[in-house]
N, C-alpha and C positions, 0 to 999 in steps of 0.2 A: 837872390837868396844868400844868406850866410849859412854855410854848411861846414860842420865839424866832421872830420874824417879820421878814424883810427885805422891803422893798417894801410897807410897811403904809400908805403914804399914797396909793396908787393906788385905782382904782375897786374892785377885788376886795379889796385889803388893808384898806381902810377898813371895808367891810361885814363882812369876816371878823373883824377885831379887835373890832368892836362886838358881833357875835354871840357870839364865844368868851368875851369878858368877861362877857356876860350869862348865859352858861352856867356861870360860876364858875371858868373857867380863869385862871391868872396869865399875863399876856402881857408879854414883854420885846420891845420894838420896837428893831430895829437901825436907827439913824438917822444921817444925815450931819451934821446940825446939833448944836449943844451942847444936851444934854438939860436940861429945866427942873428946877429944884431939887426934890428929893423924888420925882421920877419914877423908874420902873424902866427907862427907856430907856437904851440903850448906844450911844455914838457909835462909828462905824467909818468907814473910808475905803477902799472896795474899789478905787478907782482907783489908790491907792498900795500896796494890799495890807495895809493896817493894820487889825488886829483886836486889841482889848485882850485881854491874857492873862486867861483864865478867863471870857470873855464868854459862852460857851455852857455853862459848868459848871452842872449842875443842871437843864438843859433836858431835858424828856422828849421833846420834838419840836422840829424846826427846819423852818420853812416859808419858802421862797424865792419871792417874787413880783416880784423886781426886774427892771428892763430898760427902756430907752428905748422910747417909744411907736412902734409900727410905722407908724401913719398920721399921726404928728405933723408930719412934714416930707417934702418931696420926697426921693426916694432918690438923692441925689448919692453919689459914691464916699465922701466924708467921712462922710455920715450912715449909710451902710451899715456903715462901720467902727464907728461909735458903737453902732448896733443890735447888732452882734455883740459888741463888747468889753464893753458894759454888761452883757450877759448872762454872758459867759464869766468876766469878772473876779469878779463877785459869786458865781456858782455855784462856781467853783474855790476861792475863798477860804473859803466856807462848808464845802465838802466837805473841803478839806485841814485846816481847823481842827478839824472833827469827827474826822478821822482822827488828827491829832496828839494829841488829847486822850485817845486810847485807852490810852495808856501811864500816865496819871496820874489820870484822872477817869472817872466813870460816863458811858457813851455814851448819846446820845439813842436812843430806841427807833425813831424814824422820821425820815426826811428827805424832805419833800415839796417838789419843785422844779418851777418853771414850765416849760412847753413850750407848743406850740400845734399845732392841726391842720394848720397849714402844712407840717408834717413830711411829709404825704402828697402835697403838690404838687397842681396842677390835674389832676383825674381824671375829669371829665365825670360820667356817671351811675353809675359803678362804686360799689357799696356798699363801705365801708371800715371795718375794725375794727383792733384792735391786732395782728392776725396779718398784715395787709396789708404789702406791700413799701413801702419809702420812695419818695418822689417825687423830682422834680428841680426846679431853679430856686432862686432866692436864699433864699426862706423855708424850703424843704425843707433846704437846706444849713445855714442858720442853726440850725434846730431840731435837726438831727442833731448839730452840734457842741455846742449848748446841753445836750442830754441827756447827751452823753459827758462833759461837765464834772463830772457828779455821781460819777464813778467812784471817787474816793478814799474817799468815805463808804461806798459799797457794798463797797469792798474790805476794810473793817474789820468788816463784818458788820452795818452799820446798814441796816435795811429802807429802801430808797430807791425813791421813786415819781416818775415824770415825768408832770406834769399837762398832758396835751394838750388845752388848752382851746379851745373854739369861740368863736363870736360871743356875748359876754356881753350880755344884754339888761337894761338898767337905765335908769331915767329920770334917774339922777344923772350919767351919763357914757357914754362909748363910742359906738358907731355909732348906737344908737337915739336918744340925746340930740341928735346932730348932724342926724338926719333929721326929728325932730319939728317944728321950725319950718316946714319946707317942707310937710310933710303937713298941718299945721294951717291953712296958707294955701291948701290944695287944689292945691299945686304938686308933690306927691310923685308918683313914678311908678317903674316898673320900670327897671332898668339894662339897656340893650340889649335882647336877646331875652327876658330874664327867666328863661331856662331853667337858669341856673347855680344850683347847690345852695348853700343857706345852712344850715350846721350850727350851730344856736344853742343857748343854755342861759340860763335865767333867772338873775338874780343870786341868787335864793333857793336854787336848786339848785346853783349854783357853790359857794356857801358851804356848803350842806348836804353836797355830795359831798366837799369837802375835810375837813369835820368827820368824815364817815364814814371816810375814809381814814386818819385819825389812829389809829383803833383797829382797822382792818381788817388782814388778813394779806397783802394784795396788795402786790406790788413790781413794778418795771418800769413801762412806759408804761400809762396809763389815760386813755381818752378822756372828757373832761368836755363832753359834748354831750347834748342831749335825745334821747329815743328816736325822735323823728319829725322829721328834717330836712325843710326845705321848699325849693322853688325861690324865686328872687328874686321871680318873679311872684306866687307864693302869699303870700309875706311882705308884699309891697306891697298886695295885695288885702285881707288880713286886717287890716293896720295901718290902712288907709283905712276899713274897715268899723268897727273899734273906735273910731276918731276921728270917724266919720260925715262923712268927706270923700271926694270923688271922687279917683280915681287913674288918670286917663285919659291923662296926658302921659308917654310913655316918655322916658327920658333917654338920648340918643345917646352913643356912646363918645367922640366928639371933645371934648366939654366937660370931663368929668373928666380925660381924658388931657392936655388943655391945662393944667388947673389943678394936677393932682397929678404929672404925668409919666406916660408910657405904662406903664412897668413897675409902678409902684405902683398905678395905677388898674386895670390888668388883673388884678393879683394879688388886690386886695381887693374889687373891684366886678364884674368881668366874667368871672371864673372862680371855681371853688369846689370843695368836696369834700362828698360824701354820707357823713358819718361817723356811725357807730353806737357807743353806749356799751356794748359787749358785756361787758366785764369788770366794770363797775359793776353792771349788771343781774344778772349771774351771781353777784356777791358779795352780792346782797340789798338794794342801795340802791333805795329807793322814791322816784321822782321826785315832787316837789310839783307840777310842771308838765311833763307829758310831751308836750302838744300846744300849739300856738302861741297860739290865741285866748285860752284861759284865762290863759296866762302874761302876755300883753300887758294883759289887763284887770286882773290883779292888780298889775302894774308901774305902770300908768297910773291906777289907781283908777277904772276905768270899769265 
């Protein structure tokens, strides 16, 4: 397949490009910098709405993983706008470019576009799948608008999937990489009560699920989470066990709230969702890591 990918330099995008190229697919990366001579990369500028004519011609699939990092900065009003606009601009530009090409070029078979389990909002112990109602709060509102931005592609008949991704576990980046130094120094601990749910997925299954969806018949929202979410206390205990480090010091809320701001800290650390990958499982996807301990051992080489 020829696959155009936006957001290829992020944690998931880097792993996905490496895997798909290894599987024999031709990858066209949409990049903001000037492409190197001889590469198949295409320069685009979603901030100004600039997409080269024919950039997606010949693509069998388009994958959108773009967006500013949710936890990279405190949630000031300005950064909230950046989080929203960085997602809407890229998604709308890709979707409208796909739609515009319908009159003159072969359409991609599928458009896979990023989203997140933040769509469900903080929900306590409630089991959630793709049939559940949307939640409330900033992340839920962001994800709702992000998913709606794919409408132009779906409107011309392109199979469109919203990738509702959970906490991606990888030693190369994301939440786990930030936690590892503290845990290795025996300073890791649960956040608050530790009862909040953590719906995780290994980087191997994140990439595997996206590859599966390239040739699946599924459309609409699909949860990219492992079948067995855990509480923060369970994640803390298992990570400590894998690293052979004690995890006896709980982290009270005031520290992260002071460092990150209350809204961001509460959204990412002290609340959660118990999300289940019902549609992936029903579609026949077999998880490489369905439970946490084997996933962490594979990720960390333990």
